[in-house]
C-alpha positions as CSV (number, residue, x, y, z in Angstrom):
1,M,15.8,-6.4,-17.0
2,A,17.9,-3.5,-18.3
3,N,20.7,-2.3,-16.1
4,L,23.0,0.5,-17.3
5,G,26.0,-0.5,-15.2
6,M,24.3,0.0,-11.9
7,I,25.4,-2.0,-8.9
8,N,23.0,-4.9,-8.0
9,K,22.6,-6.6,-4.7
10,T,20.8,-9.8,-3.8
11,L,17.7,-8.9,-1.8
12,G,18.3,-11.5,1.0
13,R,16.6,-14.8,0.7
14,T,14.3,-13.6,-2.1
15,G,17.1,-14.0,-4.5
16,L,16.0,-10.9,-6.4
17,Q,18.8,-9.0,-8.0
18,V,17.9,-5.4,-7.2
19,T,19.6,-2.2,-8.0
20,Q,21.3,-0.4,-5.0
21,I,19.2,2.6,-5.9
22,G,15.5,1.9,-5.8
23,Y,12.7,4.3,-6.5
24,G,10.3,5.5,-3.8
25,S,7.1,6.7,-5.5
26,M,5.5,8.8,-2.7
27,G,6.3,11.9,-4.6
28,L,3.9,10.8,-7.4
29,R,0.9,10.9,-5.0
30,G,-0.6,13.8,-6.9
31,P,-2.6,16.9,-5.8
32,K,-4.6,17.5,-2.6
33,T,-2.6,15.1,-0.5
34,W,0.3,16.7,1.5
35,G,3.6,18.4,0.9
36,V,4.5,21.3,-1.4
37,R,5.4,19.4,-4.6
38,V,2.7,18.4,-7.0
39,V,3.6,16.3,-10.1
40,D,1.1,16.4,-13.0
41,D,0.3,13.3,-15.1
42,E,2.6,14.3,-18.0
43,D,5.6,14.7,-15.7
44,A,4.9,11.5,-13.9
45,D,4.8,9.6,-17.2
46,R,8.2,11.1,-18.2
47,F,9.8,10.6,-14.9
48,L,8.7,6.9,-14.3
49,N,10.0,6.0,-17.7
50,R,13.3,7.8,-17.0
51,V,13.6,5.8,-13.8
52,L,13.6,2.6,-15.8
53,D,15.8,4.1,-18.6
54,V,18.6,4.8,-16.1
55,G,18.5,1.2,-15.0
56,I,16.6,1.2,-11.7
57,N,14.7,-2.0,-11.3
58,F,13.0,-1.8,-7.9
59,I,10.0,0.4,-7.4
60,D,8.2,0.9,-4.0
61,T,4.7,2.3,-3.6
62,S,1.6,2.1,-1.4
63,P,-2.1,2.6,-1.5
64,D,-1.4,5.4,1.0
65,Y,0.4,7.4,-1.8
66,G,-2.6,8.9,-3.5
67,V,-2.5,8.2,-7.2
68,S,1.0,6.7,-7.2
69,E,-0.1,3.1,-7.9
70,Q,-2.4,4.3,-10.7
71,R,0.4,6.2,-12.3
72,I,2.8,3.3,-12.1
73,G,0.3,1.0,-13.8
74,R,-0.7,3.6,-16.4
75,Y,2.7,4.8,-17.5
76,I,5.1,1.8,-17.1
77,G,2.7,-1.1,-16.8
78,A,3.7,-2.1,-20.3
79,R,7.3,-2.3,-19.1
80,R,6.4,-4.6,-16.2
81,D,9.2,-7.1,-17.0
82,E,11.8,-4.4,-16.4
83,F,11.3,-3.9,-12.7
84,Y,10.4,-5.5,-9.4
85,L,7.3,-4.0,-7.8
86,A,6.7,-3.6,-4.1
87,T,3.6,-2.2,-2.5
88,K,2.0,-2.3,1.0
89,C,-1.1,-3.4,2.8
90,G,-3.1,-2.6,6.0
91,C,-3.9,0.7,4.3
92,C,-7.2,2.6,4.6
93,P,-6.5,6.0,2.9
94,R,-9.4,8.4,2.5
95,Q,-9.3,11.2,0.0
96,H,-10.9,14.4,1.3
97,E,-11.6,17.4,-0.9
98,D,-8.4,19.1,0.1
99,H,-6.2,16.4,1.7
100,L,-5.5,12.7,1.9
101,E,-6.1,11.0,5.2
102,V,-3.8,8.1,5.9
103,R,-4.7,5.5,8.4
104,H,-4.2,1.7,8.9
105,D,-6.5,-1.1,10.0
106,W,-5.1,-4.6,10.7
107,K,-8.0,-6.7,9.5
108,K,-8.1,-9.5,6.9
109,D,-10.8,-7.8,4.8
110,V,-8.6,-4.7,4.6
111,L,-5.7,-6.7,3.2
112,E,-8.0,-8.4,0.7
113,R,-9.3,-5.0,-0.5
114,N,-5.7,-3.8,-0.7
115,I,-4.4,-6.6,-2.9
116,E,-7.4,-6.4,-5.2
117,S,-7.2,-2.7,-5.7
118,S,-3.4,-2.6,-6.0
119,L,-3.4,-5.3,-8.7
120,D,-6.0,-3.3,-10.6
121,R,-4.3,0.1,-10.2
122,L,-0.8,-1.3,-11.0
123,R,-2.2,-3.2,-14.1
124,T,-0.4,-6.4,-13.2
125,D,-1.5,-9.9,-12.2
126,Y,1.2,-10.3,-9.5
127,I,3.2,-8.2,-7.0
128,D,6.8,-9.1,-6.3
129,L,6.7,-7.9,-2.7
130,L,3.8,-7.1,-0.4
131,Q,4.7,-5.3,2.8
132,F,2.8,-4.6,6.0
133,H,2.7,-0.8,6.2
134,G,3.5,-0.7,9.9
135,G,1.9,-3.0,12.5
136,D,3.3,-5.0,15.4
137,A,4.0,-8.7,15.7
138,E,1.2,-9.4,18.3
139,T,-1.5,-7.7,16.3
140,L,-0.5,-9.3,13.0
141,Q,-0.4,-12.7,14.5
142,R,-3.7,-12.3,16.5
143,E,-5.6,-11.2,13.4
144,G,-4.1,-14.0,11.3
145,L,-2.7,-11.5,8.8
146,I,0.6,-13.3,8.2
147,D,-1.4,-16.3,7.2
148,T,-3.4,-14.0,4.9
149,L,-0.3,-12.8,3.1
150,C,1.0,-16.4,2.9
151,G,-2.3,-17.3,1.2
152,F,-1.8,-14.5,-1.3
153,R,1.7,-15.9,-2.0
154,D,0.4,-19.5,-2.4
155,S,-2.2,-18.3,-4.9
156,G,0.4,-16.5,-7.0
157,L,-0.8,-13.0,-6.3
158,I,2.4,-12.0,-4.6
159,R,5.9,-13.6,-4.5
160,F,7.3,-12.4,-1.2
161,I,6.1,-10.9,2.1
162,G,7.8,-8.1,4.0
163,A,7.3,-5.5,6.7
164,S,7.9,-1.8,6.5
165,S,8.4,-0.8,10.1
166,S,10.6,0.9,12.7
167,L,11.5,0.8,16.4
168,P,10.0,-0.3,18.8
169,N,8.1,-2.8,16.7
170,L,11.0,-4.2,14.6
171,P,12.5,-6.6,17.1
172,G,9.2,-8.4,17.6
173,L,8.7,-8.7,13.8
174,I,12.2,-9.9,13.3
175,E,11.7,-12.6,15.9
176,L,8.8,-14.1,13.9
177,D,11.3,-15.1,11.3
178,V,8.7,-15.1,8.6
179,F,9.5,-12.0,6.6
180,D,11.4,-12.1,3.3
181,T,12.3,-8.4,3.6
182,F,12.3,-5.5,6.0
183,Q,12.0,-1.8,5.1
184,V,13.7,0.3,7.7
185,P,14.5,4.1,8.1
186,Y,18.2,4.9,8.2
187,S,20.7,7.6,7.3
188,C,23.8,9.2,8.9
189,L,21.6,11.8,10.4
190,A,19.1,9.2,11.7
191,P,21.3,6.2,12.6
192,Q,19.1,4.7,15.4
193,H,18.3,1.6,13.3
194,H,21.9,0.7,12.5
195,D,22.0,-2.4,14.8
196,V,18.5,-3.6,14.2
197,I,19.2,-3.6,10.5
198,T,22.0,-6.0,11.2
199,S,19.7,-8.2,13.4
200,A,17.1,-8.3,10.5
201,A,19.7,-9.3,8.0
202,A,20.8,-12.1,10.3
203,T,17.5,-13.8,9.4
204,E,18.6,-13.7,5.8
205,A,15.9,-11.2,5.0
206,G,16.4,-8.5,2.4
207,I,17.0,-5.0,3.6
208,I,15.3,-2.0,2.0
209,I,16.3,1.3,3.5
210,R,14.1,4.3,3.3
211,G,15.1,7.9,4.2
212,G,18.6,7.0,3.1
213,I,19.2,10.4,1.5
214,A,16.8,12.3,3.8
215,H,17.9,15.9,4.4
216,G,16.1,19.1,5.1
217,G,16.6,22.6,3.8
218,P,14.5,24.9,1.6
219,D,14.6,22.6,-1.4
220,A,13.2,19.6,0.5
221,E,9.7,18.4,-0.3
222,I,9.1,17.7,3.4
223,E,11.1,20.0,5.7
224,R,13.1,18.1,8.3
225,P,14.5,20.8,10.6
226,A,15.6,18.2,13.2
227,L,17.9,16.6,10.6
228,D,19.2,20.0,9.6
229,D,20.0,20.6,13.2
230,I,21.9,17.4,13.5
231,W,24.0,18.2,10.4
232,K,24.9,21.6,11.8
233,S,25.5,20.3,15.4
234,A,27.8,17.6,14.1
235,C,29.6,20.1,11.9
236,L,29.5,17.8,9.0
237,D,30.4,20.5,6.5
238,E,33.9,20.4,8.0
239,V,34.4,16.8,6.8
240,L,32.4,17.1,3.5
241,P,35.0,16.3,0.8
242,T,35.7,18.9,-1.8
243,G,33.3,18.6,-4.7
244,M,30.8,16.3,-2.9
245,S,27.3,17.5,-2.1
246,R,25.6,16.9,1.2
247,A,23.1,14.7,-0.6
248,E,25.9,12.5,-2.0
249,L,27.6,12.1,1.3
250,I,24.3,11.1,3.0
251,L,23.4,8.6,0.2
252,R,26.8,7.0,0.1
253,Y,26.9,6.7,3.9
254,T,23.6,4.8,3.7
255,L,25.0,2.5,0.9
256,S,28.0,1.9,3.1
257,H,25.9,-0.1,5.6
258,P,27.0,-3.7,5.0
259,H,23.4,-5.0,4.9
260,C,21.9,-2.3,2.7
261,H,20.6,-4.2,-0.3
262,T,18.7,-1.2,-1.8
263,T,17.7,2.2,-0.7
264,I,14.5,3.7,-2.1
265,V,15.1,7.3,-3.1
266,G,12.1,9.5,-3.8
267,T,12.6,12.3,-6.2
268,C,10.7,13.8,-9.1
269,D,13.6,15.9,-10.3
270,P,15.5,14.4,-13.3
271,Q,18.7,16.1,-12.3
272,H,18.6,14.8,-8.8
273,L,17.9,11.3,-10.1
274,A,20.9,11.5,-12.3
275,E,23.0,12.8,-9.5
276,N,21.8,10.0,-7.2
277,V,22.7,7.3,-9.7
278,A,26.1,8.8,-10.3
279,A,26.8,9.1,-6.6
280,A,25.8,5.4,-6.0
281,A,28.2,4.3,-8.7
282,R,31.1,5.9,-6.8
283,G,30.5,3.3,-4.0
284,P,30.7,3.4,-0.2
285,L,32.5,6.2,1.6
286,A,36.0,5.6,2.8
287,G,36.3,3.9,6.2
288,D,37.9,6.8,8.0
289,L,35.3,9.2,6.8
290,L,32.5,6.9,7.9
291,Q,34.0,6.7,11.3
292,E,34.4,10.4,11.6
293,I,30.8,11.0,10.6
294,R,29.6,8.3,13.1
295,E,31.5,9.9,16.0
296,R,30.4,13.5,15.2
297,V,26.7,12.5,14.8
298,S,26.8,10.4,18.0
299,R,28.1,13.4,19.9
300,A,25.4,15.6,18.4
301,L,22.5,13.3,19.2
C-alpha cells in the first residue's frame, strides 16, 4: 500500500497498519439525502483517487451513506489493494424522493442483506472491517448477531468485526471482549469519551475516532452550534498558537490521545484534505497546551 510519509499506527489486535488520518465517506452520500453539500460523480471520482494518492489507506463507509459505497466501488475499486475498507451493518436506509431515511434493525436477515449489498456496491469479495452501526450488547447477543458476524468472518467475507457506538452503550460492548475495533466520537470540544476509549483499548481493540476534527461555523457541512459555543466559552482562541488554524488544533488534539490509532476525517475539499494531512504530520500537541485546553473545556462544559 502506498504511503507518502504518513504516520501509521497498528489498529489494535487486527495488526493492520493504518494511516493516522483515515477517510470518512459520509460526504459522498450524494443528492437528496441531508446536509448542504452535494458532490457529483465526477468530483467524487477525483476526490477518492486523491485520498489514495496522498497516502491514506483506511476508508470508512456505510449503507446509511446514500451512494457512498457505490462510488467507492466504482471509482477506486480497481485500487482495492491500496486501502483497508470498513463498512457497517444493521442498516435499513430508505431513499425517499427528497431525503434519505436512516434507521436500524437488529436482525440476522438485515445483516445478511447488508453484507451482500455492500460487497456488490463496493465491488470487492471481502471487507476488512464490518462494524455494527450502533446497537447495545444485550440486543446483539439476544439476536445472535455477533455469531452472524463471526460466521461472515469464518467464510472469508470479512476479516474483522467492530462496533461503531457511543455512551451509554459502549461499556457493555467493551465487556463482551469480542470486538476487534471500536469507533468512538471524540474531540477536544466533545471529550466525554476520553476514558472509555482507554477502556476499549485495554481489550487490545483498535480505536477509530470519528468527529475528531468536528467544528461548526458557516463553512461546516453540518452546523454544530453547541460545539461553537464550547469553543467560545472555553476561550480557545486565546491559546491558539500563531499560524495554527482551529481545525489543526482540534485534529492534533484528537491525535494526541494515546489510544487513537486512526481518526476518520470526512471532507470533500481538496485543500482541506491537504491541510489535514499536513497537520497530522506535525504530530501531537505539546503537553502544556493539551492540559490548558482540557482545563478550559472542562470549565466550559
